[in-house]
N, C-alpha and C positions, 0 to 999 in steps of 0.2 A: 483508651475510647474516651473521645467526647461524649458528653452525658448529651441527651437526646431531645430534652425538652429543656430552655431555659425558664425556672419559674417567675426571673425579672428582666424588663427588658432592660436593657444595657441604655444609658446616657449620653445617647447618638450624638447629640449636636458637643457633650464634653470630646467625643473622640474626633470627629470631623476639627477641634480646634488642634488635635497633636497630628495630626496630617500633615507630613512636606510637602511645598512647591516643587514637588518631584513627578518627572515621569512613574509609571508602574502600572499594574492591575489590582481590580475591587474586586470584591465576590460578594455580593448581597447572599441571604441567607431566612430563611424560615423560624418561623419559633422551635419545630424542630429536627434545626438546624441542618437543616439542607442547603446545597448550593443550589438558589433557584435563576440565579443571574454572573455573568461573568464580564466584567467593558475594562477596556482599555483606557490608560489620561494621559497626558501630555503635561499637565498638571493635578496631582490628586485631590488636593485640597477643593481647588476647584470643578472639579468636574464631579466629585461626589459630594461635595455641599449644591450643588444647583437640586438636586435627586429631593433635599429636606427645605426647600424653601416653600415658604407659606403659598405661592401661587402657582405653583409644579404641579400641583393634581386638577387646576381647574384650567391649564393648555392644552394637560397630555393627551393623550389618546387612549381606549380602551385597555390595550397591554400593558402602556406606563401606568397607569390608574393602577389598574390588576398588580401589579409586581411592586406599586408602590404599597399597598396596604398590606403586602402579603412580608415586605420585609419587616425583622425583628432583630436584625444586627449585622454587618459589612466589617468585614477584615480588607487590609490592603498588604501589595507585597511592591516595594519599590525597585526600578532596573536602573540602568544606566543609561540608555537611550530608548523612541517611541520607538525601533524597530524590535528592541530586544521587549518595550509592552509587547506589540502586533505580534510574536516569536511568544512567547509567554502565552496571553488571549487566547491562543488556539489552544495549546496545547492542553489547558485549561480546562478547554470546552469540548475538545473532546474525551477529557476525563471525566467530566461532572456531567453530561450531559443536561447543563440546565433549558428549567424547561420553557423558560422565558429568553432564549435565546437561537438564533431561525443559523447565524451564518459557522463558519468551519465545525456543524456535525455529523459531516459527511466523513469519510476518510480518506479527502484529499492531503497533499500536506506539499510544506513549504519546496521548492525548488533551491538544489544539492548541485552541486558543479563535482565533475568525478574523474579525473585522466590515471589510465592504469599505464605506470612507470613502465612495463616489465614487458609492452607492445615496444618495435623494432623505434616504430613515429610516434610516438602517443599522439592524441587529440582528446580533447576539453570538449566534453557533452553537459545537457542537463537533464537531471532527470531527478525525480521526487523520490527514490527509494531509494535504502543507502545498504547494500549487500555483504556477507561474508564471502568476498571473490578478488582480491589484496588490489584492489587498486583505493589511488585515496579521493578521499573526498573533503570538500572544502563546502561550510553553512551549518544550516541552512541559511536562505536570503528573504529578507519576508517581504522585498520589491524588485518582482521577474523585471519590468519596463528596465531596470538602474542594472540590474544583473545581466544581462543580453544587449544592453546597451557599453556595457564593463567587458563582456566577455567578447565583441564585434573587435571594435578597438584594442586591446591588448592579441589579439592572430593579427592582427593587420603591424602590431607595435614591434612584436615577437620572430614572426614570421614562421605560427604555427601551421598548421595542414589542419583544412576543418575537411576535406575529401577523405572518401573511400578506399581503401588500396587499390591499389594498379591490379589487374590481372592480364595475367599472362599474354601476350601476346598484340594487348592495348594498347592503339594509338596513344601517344603521348594529350594529342592536341585534342582528340575525340573526350577524353578522362575529366581533364577540370584544367579552367581558363588560371586561377589565380596567377598561377606563378606569372603569369604571360604581362595582368596588372600590380604586380610585383605586391601584394596580399599576405607570398608565403612566399617561404623558403624553399619551398620542394624538393626536400628531402626524399620522396620513392621514386622521384627518378634525375636520384645524384647530385642534386646540385653541390649540396653539402652533404658530409662527412652525420652516421650516426650521432659520434660521441659530440662533435656540437651544438645539433641538432637536443639531444638529451643537455645540453646546458642555459639554453634557451629555452625547454620546457620549467626545468631548475627554477628560472629567474619570475618566470611569469607565474607560477607555485611561490613564490617567495611574496612576489606584489600581492597573489592574493589572498596572503596572509597579512598583507600591509603590514610588509617589512622590509619597501620599498618605495623612501619617501622623493627619494632624487627624478624616481619618476612625475609623481606628481607634480612635483616644485617645476619641473621642463616643462607641465603642459600649463602653467599659471603661467612661466615666463612667456611661452609662445602665444596667451592669451595678450600679456601687457603687452608684445611688440606688432599685435595686429594693432589692438586701440590703438596706437599711439601711428599706425601707418591709416588713421582710419576708415579700417578694414572691420566697420563694426558688425558685421554677419558672421567673420568669421569668428569675431570675438566673442560673440552670442553664443554660436556652437561650441566653440572651447569651451565658457562658461559653464553651461548644458553638463558635458562631458566631462568637467571634473567634479561637478557637483553627482553627476551618477559613481566617479569613480571613487568620491569619498565616501558615499553612501554605499557602497558596494562591500572597499576595503576596511572598512572602519571595526576597529573590534568589537565581538558580540559572546556572550555568555550562549553556550548551545547548555537548551533547561532540559536536562535528564530526567528519568523517573525518579532517582535520588534525591536530587536539587527541591522537586517538585511539593507541594501537600499534597499527600497520603489523599486522592479522589476516591478508590474504591478500595473497599477494604474486602478481600475474597473470601476470610472463615466467616465475619458476622452472611455474607449474603450465601453461600452453602447452608450454613447452619437455619437460615430464611428462606429455602428451596426447597431442603428436607421436611418440614414444618408444612407448606405451603403443599408440597405433594404428599404427605404421608410417608415419607419416607423411614424404610428401618433404619439406613446407616447412610451418615455423611455422602453425597456423589463427591465424593473426590476423582473421578476419572470418569468423566462425558462425554459423547462421540453426537457429534451431531450432520445428517444429511442434509444436501440439497440438491436440487438439479437444475440445473439450467441449457433450457431449449429456447434461446430466443430465437435460431433458425432450427429447420430438420436434415440440413446437411452436418450438426454438430451437436447432439443430445450427450453435454457433460455431468458429469457426479462431481459431488466431493463429498467427504469426510472431515473434518478436523477435530479434533480431542483435544478439549482441555484439563487439566489435571494439577487439583491443589484451588483452583478457581481462577484458576490464567494460563494459558495456551502453549501447549506442545508440541510445537513445530514441528519434531521429530517423527510425531506419531500419523502428521496429515497421509492423508493418500486421495488420487484424482480417476476418475475410474471414464473410460467411453463405452456410452451405451449400445452394446452389442446386438441382445434377441431383437429391441425394442422397433418396430416400423413409426415416422412420425412423429410425433407429440404425441406422449402417451406421460402423464404423469403420478399414475398410479402404477403403472408398470415399469415404468423405469426404476419410481422408488422400489419397490418388489424389487429390480434383476441386482442395484445392488447393495443393498442388505443381505439378499441371499451371500452375492459372491462375496460380502465383505466380511460374513458372520460362518458363510462355510468355510472361509481358506481360516481364520483363526481355528477350528474344529481338526482342521485333517495340519495344523503344522504342532497344533498340540497329540496330534495322533503318533502324527512324524518323532515327536523331541521324547514323546515317551509313549512309547507304544503298546510296552506291557499294563500297567494304569488301564489304558485307556482300552482294551479289547480282553479285560478279564472282569473290568468292574460292569454292576446290576444299577451302576446312581444314574439319575438323568445325565443327559450328558452337558449342561449347564453346571451339575455342581460338579461334575469330574475334570470340569475346565479352567471352573471357577477354582482351583485344588492344583491345576499344572501350572494357568494361565492368567492375567489379569485378565478379567469382562468388564470394560465398563458398569460404573453403579445406577446409570441412566442414558439411557436412549432418550435422540430429540430428532427428528423428522421435521422438517419444514413443509408445512403444509397442515390441513383440517383432519377431517373426519377418513374421507378415499384415500392419502399420506398412510396415514397412521395405522388403515383397517390393512392397505395391505403391505406393511411393515409388517406389522404380526402376523400375517400369516406364514410372510413365511419365517420368519422368528419360530413359531411351531410345528412348521416340521422340519426344522434344524432342532427340534426336542429343546428348544432356550425356551419355557414357558415363561418363566418366571422373572426373566430380565427386566428392568422398569425403560416402560416409554412411556414418550407424549409424543403430541404432535402441538409443535405451536403454530397458528393462521397468522402471520400479518398484520391483517387488513386492522380485524378488534385487538389486536395481541393476546389473543384465545389461545387457552389451553387445552386441549384433548385428552382424555385418558380414555386405558382399550374400558368396555363397560360400563363407561356412564353418559347415559344420552347428551345431559349439557356441558358443556365447556364450564372451566374455570376464568374467571377474570379476576388478577392479582391488581393493589392499585398502581399509578404511573410513579409513584418514588417507590415501589418496593425494590428491597436490594435483590429477591429473587428471582422478580423478572426481569431488573437490566439485565443480570449474569447470565440470563436466559437470551436476552435481545445481545446480549454481544459473543454468544457462544453462536447463534442465527446470520448476526449478520457477516462473522469470519469465516461462515461457511460457504456466505452468497458472496463477497468475497474470490476468494481462493477456484468456487467454481468458474463464477464469470473471467479472474485470471486466464483458467483455463480453458474457458472457449473461444476467449481472443487469442492466444496463443497457438490455438487451431488454423483458428480463421483466417492469422496472420499466412500461416503455415503454407494452405492451401491456394492466397490468391501467390504464395512465388509458385506455387509447384502449376500450376493454368496453366502457364509459359508451355506445358512441358505439351498441352493438348493439341498447340496447333502447331509441333512439329514433323517432318515430314517423317513419316515411317515411323512414329512414334504410338504405339498402340497401349489402350488402358494397363495389360500389362504387362509389357516393357516400360513403362514409365512407372508401375513399383516395384520392377527390379532394381532400374533403374535410383530409385531413391531409396531401395532397403539397400542398397550397397553403399551410397555415399551421403546418403541421409540427410540429405538438401539439396536445392538448385543451386545454390550459391559453390559446392564444395562438387557438384559437377562444372558448373561453372568452370573453377581452378584446376580440375582436371585436364592430362594430356588426350589426345584422342586413342592414343594405343592404352589408356589407363580404364577410359570406356570403353572400349574396346573385351578390354580383360573382364567386364560385367556380364553375367548370366541371361542368353538371347540376342546379346547385341555383338554385332561384325564389325569389320575391319572399316566398312563403307558405311553402314547405318552413325557408326559409334565417329566419325567424320563428316555424317550432316547432325550429328545433335551437337557437335564440339560448334563448327563454321553458325548454326541455328544463334545458341546462345551467347553466343560474344557481338551476332549484330543486331540479338532485340535485347535488351537491358532495362 
């Protein structure tokens, strides 16, 4: 583990002379060895050297002056290109969360290109998150504009489809016009076979990986011919497109957690949190609750779990608030805590009925021996949310479970029975660990809320369908799962749903094909 305090300030001017004239990323550290700023550079020696020029403090703004006064040391990491420097800068800022950085501190990620080769006619799509769904991913890409230009050109070049699947009974000319204007090979209506289309997709994958130099050379040749014919406007367009193609297909490293400097020390943060909260043992398992009530239509909650200081995504849970009308954070928090730990108690009794039935111990002690309870519970909020959660734990007999509330505005930590909140230093590893789990719970809750809102927008089309009451709408959705699946179903399949006869099924079938 690096020293927390440098006794002697390093010779920064001497280190500057050793820096290469190459692109890379630099990290500024203070005397406690904390990263306080991360930046990228096309030329490391020139960029970092600017910070230590004598005139820099005279012309700098207040924030830069404060940064310069805090810098005790720096380190640099060289990369192969400026886009790589941008990717590495974003990764390091998200890891370290330096106090003097503003950009890249949110959870937004660089764009990826996704294609699922298991689909009959695969499409190339843009996404920001890589999932374990069997699809193939390319990227991340530092320049979104160049990527979008490249994808549009690539779809035309290889004749790739970008439309949704053709629905049964849908007219071709209403579905998509790309094949009419020669932008697509139209495999969905049988213009080419599935095998030929798959070969086009694989060729496009090779191009995205930078293994089709012949295509770039062909665009260069077309640009030269346009210039020779004095068609300078066309030549300029091809020149710009060529720059985007080269930028997108240039090989870049993927900076994984193993290839980055260690930004977070979970063991040290856990020890710091135990000491700050005066816990009896390390909080190796923590569970954090957050409520998302952006609208009264869907109030949802999330529970995320951290194990050994890092996310344990297999233990994440999400909830729809059932018993609370309107927006009431306190009551919503009470409901989700009650549901979470009453289920834990129930599962323990079902798994070990003899021990649970005849034991005279406290329920928390019994369950703690049978299943793993969290070492610390965190609720997103202040005194109100914490009090609501504590009441539910007491009703369940789980009095001794450590629990805190983390109020976001001033990062105040509320504890049961303590009238005043605890404030930890901003650079405290304990606080940063709490922030990470709280932000993860917030992200997970908001993601679920957005999913439900999208579903509601899609389902609302049934509200205007003649003959479909709210009860029949719910029966249809329960049978098929979504409006898209109802669209793909035949009139006979719709008629088989409970409460829907042949006549109404025909109306629903025709209505959904007329309204898209």
